[in-house]
N, C-alpha and C positions, 0 to 999 in steps of 0.2 A: 595070529594070535588071535584061539581058537577059545571061547570061556568055559568056560566051565559049568555044570550044572549047578555046582552051590551061586558062583557068581551071577549067575542070571537067576537063579532062587532071590537073593542079595537085590540086586536090580531092585527087582518086578519091588518087593517089600517096602522098600525105599523111596520108591514113582508113590506104592500106595498111603506110605506112611506122611507123604508128605500134602500130595491131592487134600490124607486127611490133614493136616491143618489146613490149611486153604480155608479148607472147608468152617474148618472151625473159627476161624478169624475172624471172615466173613461170613458168617451168624452170631460173631460175640457185638462184631459192628455193628451189624443191625440187627442187634435185641440192643444193643449195648443203649440208639437210636430209638428205636420205640421208649426204648424207659425212658430219658429222655421228653420225648414229647409227655409220653405220661407224666412224670412231674411238672414238670407244665400242664398239659391242663389241672391238675390238684392244686399247682401251686396261684393260679387266674382261679381257681375256681369257691379258695379261699381266700382271694382278698377282697376280690365282687359280695362275699361273701358279709367280712368284714364291713366295709362297707358297707353294706346294703342296714348292716345292723347300724354300726353308724351315724347316716341318716336316718335310719325313722328313729336311736336315742335324740339326735339335733328336734327329731319332729315332735317325741314327745313333749322335750321341753317345750316348748315355741307351743305349742299349747297349755303347758301349767304357764307361760305367760301369763296368756289370752287367760284365762282361768283370772285369776288374782285378776291384771289389772279392772277383770272386768266385777267383781266385790269389792 
């Protein structure tokens, strides 16, 4: 059985479409991975800054108590 020109073109078009679809899926997965890493980094940064500010507030309260005791 011989393929017609239209069938060969349709097969090549389908192959290109599948390749592009798999590339897009791969790009989506890699992009999602980098997005997750970025979100984790921002979350860690925010958590560490909040922890530092909280620690700074605790230190200031301790200093205030010491000043009040000394006077």
